[in-house]
C-alpha positions, 0 to 999 in steps of 0.5 A: 311075756317081756316088752320094753322102750329104750332109747340110744344116743351114740356120740361117734367121731363123726356127726355124720355117724352120730344118731338118736335111736328109739326101740321097742321090743317085745318077746314071747316065750313058751316051755313045750316040754320040761326041757325045750322053749320057744321064743318069739321077739320082735324089735322094732327102731327108729334112727335119727343122724345129728348131721346129714352127710356131704354126699347125699344132702341129706339127713340119715332117717333108719326104720329097723324091724327085727323078728327072731324066732329061737328053740332053746333045749336043756341039755344039763345043769345050766347048760342049753343048746339053741337054734334061732332064725332072725330076719331083719330088714332096714329101711333107710331114707338113703338107699345105700343103709336099706338092706335086709339080713337072714340069719340062722345062729346055733350055739350053746349057753353055759350059766355059771 
């Protein structure tokens, strides 16, 4: 189990894009067999932007939720094959920035 908090400050060239973000995360990893592991993680973030957009007349505020499930298979010393599913939903007070996304990733990790 891992959990934590992060604080990000993004100082963009445009104050409309500059923001402060609070992030909470939690993850659980479980070994299924000697060389197979499953991981479930969730991340929640709140972003407050510094200045309102002239086009919208208000300051942007986002709440983003992401959950991921992944399966990791050791395939040799320092090598791991993985498949991961991510679901992300961004709720924004400005409809233009609201979205939901589904991603599937397949990869190979090397540790050296």
